[in-house]
C-alpha positions, 0 to 999 in steps of 0.5 A: 831855593826861590822861597829862600830868596823871597824870604831874604828879600822880604826880610831885607825890606822889613829891615828898612836899612836898604830902603834908607840906603836907597833914599840916601843914594837918591838924595846924593845923586839928585843933589850932585846933578842939581848943584853942579853946572854940568852933568860931567861935574855931577858924575865926578861928584857921584863917582866918590859916592860909588867908589866909597859909600856903596862898597862900605854899605854893601860889605857891612850890611851883608856881613851883619845880615849873614851873622844875624841870620845864623840861626835861620841858616842852621835851621835850613841846613837841618832840612833836606836842602843842599848847602850850595842852594842855601848859600846861593839863595842868600847871595842872590837875595842880598846881592839882588837887593843891594844892586836894585837899591843902587839902581833905584837910588843912583841909576835913575838920576844918572839915566835922566841927566847923562848920556845913555852910554855913560849912564849905562857904564856907571850903573853897570859898574856901580851894581858890579861893585855892590856885588863884589863887596857882597861877595867879599862879605860872604867870604869874611862871614864864612871864614870866622864864626865870631861876629866881631872878627867877621865885621872887622875883616870886612871893614879892613877889606874895604879900607884896603881897597878904598884907601890903602891900595892907592897909597901903596901904588903911589909909594911904588910909583915913587920908589920905582920912578926911574923905571918904565913901570907904566905897563906893569901898573895895568896888572896891579890895577887888576888887583883892586876892583875899586881902581878898575871901576874908577879908571873905567869911568874916568876914561869914559869921561875923557879926563885921562889927560889928568892922569898923565902918561900912565893915564895914556897907557890906561886909555890905550888899553882900557879905552878899547873895546877889548880893554872894556870887556877885559875890565868888566870880566875882571870885575866879574871875577872879583864877584865869582872868586870870593863867593866860590871860596866862601861856598867851599868853606860853608859846605865843609863848615861845622855849624 
């Protein structure tokens, strides 16, 4: 299992895509803090990258890598190695690479320019978001053997969580504006890892006043220690559940 993880990590380093991703993240992060007047503005600029670029790169790179490694996976399954060990090794190698890339690219400037508590939360959320979309990529790749369909499914998942989900929530708010649905919005937010991450960071920046009465509801719930623990637990579930489903599909799949 450790040998497979090492092979995956070394193969990713040779690929140089993750190295380029780390370099781009570092350029964006250092630029955001260098060009803005305050660290808070730099954090808000970096927030868009964390919530849009990081999920897109994580889900696309992972999906393509899994399909390109199909022959390697088939070779491993022909050996006396349990399928769950193969799948978990691939997941650890890919998710570890994406998380380390985020930490080196965006985490270092965050720890330098922002206060420790904020930088710790942003780095933790950024790494968790990377793991979430690596997990979703595993699910997409396990559902279909067609590479085009798998990549298309991954892109659609990113589009839904990054763009379409907010539009649907906004539509729901307009349609039900006469009803007290603010508390219900907390439950709806749990169905989107990107929205969970956005709210956690914005509330920690103390800009919830910009979010209106709904922001006050979010601050009352997610702003507490219990709310923070629940939010991070929900993000962890977004990592575990898609991966677990993909593992069950892979164990039964005829390669």
